[in-house]
N, C-alpha and C positions, 0 to 999 in steps of 0.2 A: 766601153771597152772595145778595141777591136784584138786580135791573133794574127801572129804572122804567121804563116804556115813555113814548114822547110825543114831539114833536118839538121839538128844541133848535135856539135861534137860533145861526145861522153860526158867529157870533163861538167859541158854546159848543163845535160840531161840529171847530171849528179847532182849541182849543185840548185836545180829546177823543184827536183824533188827532194832536197830538203828543207829548201822555201816555202815547199808549198803547205810542209808539216811543221817547223815552226814557227806560221806566218801569225797564227790564234792568239801566243804568247810571248813575240816577238818585242811587240811594245812594252809590257812587263819588265824584261828581263832588261831593256834598256836603262830603263826608268830605276829598275832596280841599283842598276849601275852608278846610273850618275848619284843618288842619293848615299850610296855606300863611297861616293870618291874614286871609283875604278873607273879608270878610262879618263878621255877627254874628248869625248863626243861631241856634246853639248856647246865645251869652247870653241872649237875647230867651226860648229854649224856656224856662233853667233857672228865670229869673225869673216870668215869666208862668205857666208851669203846676203849676210846684211850690204857688202858692196856690189852685187850683182843690178844691172840696170832694173830702175822694173816702171816700166814701159808697157803699157798693153799690145803695142806695138813692136816690143822688142821681147817675143816669144821668149823664154827659158825650156832646153830638152832635160831632165834629166835621165840618165843613163842607171838601168841598178835602184830605182828609186824607193822598193822596198815599201812600206807601209807610209812613205811621203814625210815621212818624221822632217826632213828637210824643207817642205814647202810653208809651213808655218815663220820660218827664217827669212820669205822671200814678201815683198808688198803683198796687201788684201789685192788689189786690182794686177796685180802682175798674172801675163799670160802664163802657165804653167804646163807642162806636157811631162807625163811622166811615163816612163817607160820599164819593166822589169820580164824577167822572164818567166815566173813565179805568180802563176794567177791566184794565189791564195795572199803571198804579199800586196798583189794590185786590190782584190775586194777589199783588204784591211784597210788601202790606202783611200777606195772613194770613199770607204764608210766613215773616216778619221775626216777625210777634207769635207764631206756632208755636215759632218757632226759640228765643225768648226768654220762652217759656212763659205771655204772659200772655194774660188772656181779651181778646177784642173781639169785634165781630158788623161785619159790614162790609153794603155798601149801595151801587148804584149807580145816584146819580140826577143831577137837576140842579139846582146850589141857590134857583133860582128856583121850583119846583117840588117841596121834600122831600116825601116819602111817609111821614109820620110825622103821629100827629095831636095835635090842640093841649096845648101845657102838658104835656109827660112828661119833659123835660130837667131837670138841676137850672144847667146851664152848655150855650150853644151856639157856639163856639167857628172863627172862620175864620183860617189865617197865611196869607198872600202871595195868596188867592183872591178876593178882591172886585174887584182889578186886573184879572183876566179874566174878568168879568162883564159881562153886554150891559148887565142893568138892577140894577144893584148894592143900587137903593133896594131891590126883586123880593127879593133873596137876604136882606139884610138883616130883613126885613116876616117876611118865611118863618122867617127864625132866632131871631126877636121870638115869633112863633105859636108854635114845638112847646116854645121856653120856658118853667120853670112863673112863676108869677105873682113868687114868691119869688124865681128865678134871674137869671142874666146872660148877657151877649151879652158876645164879646168877639171884637174885630179887630184882628189883627196884618196889618199890609202895609209894604209898601215906601216909605220918605219919598216916593220920586219920586209915589206913587200915590195923593199926599193929594190935588192938585190936583182929580182926578177925582171921591174918594170922599169933601171935605171938606165938602161939603156937606150929606151923611146924617148926620155927625157935627158934632160943638161942640168948636173945637179946643182950648177949658179943660179938655173931660172927657177929652185925648187927652196923651198924651207919648212922648217920643222916646228909643228904647234904639237904640243901636249907629246903624245903618240902617234903621232902621223907626220908625215909630209904633204905639200903641197906644193901643186906644183900648176903653172896660170901661165898660159900660152894667148898673146893678142896673138888674131891672125893679120893685122893689116902692116 
C-alpha cells in the first residue's frame, strides 16, 4: 500500500479521520444492515460489478474502495486496484482480500489527485464516494483521465447525493437501483 503525499481539502481530511475511526467495525455495520433489510447496497453491487470486464489485461480502479467490499463481486482473476483516502479502511481491505484469496493492490490517495498515469484502467468506479468529495468534478475528471479511451467510468451514489452531483452527469444516462443512482459513461 502506497501513500500519496499532498494536502487534501478540509472536507477530505474530515472523512479520512472519520473512516479511519470506523474501519474496524464498518463491515459489521454493513452486514447488519443487509441482514435487517436496510438499504440496497448488496443488490446494487451484484447488478453493477458483475457486468464489468473480467480480464487480467483490463484492470479496474475503485476510487474510495473502503474495505474492498466490491472486490468480491468481480472475477477472481480480475486485476483490481483499490484507492482510498483512509489508511484504516485500506488495512481492512488488504486483510479481507488476503483472507478471501483475492488479488488486489491498494494505494492511499485523494480522489482529486489520482497517482496513476493516463489511460491505464479499463474501468474506474466509485460507489458512495463523490458525495464526500469537495470537488466531485475534479474526481470525475481524474477517473476519466486514468481510464482507457475504450473504457468506462461507473459512479454509484446515494439518491440524496444526486442533487449535488447531478450537474456533472445527465439524468438520462442514470438509473435508480434501490436507494442509489447509477451513472455509467462509456468513453469511446
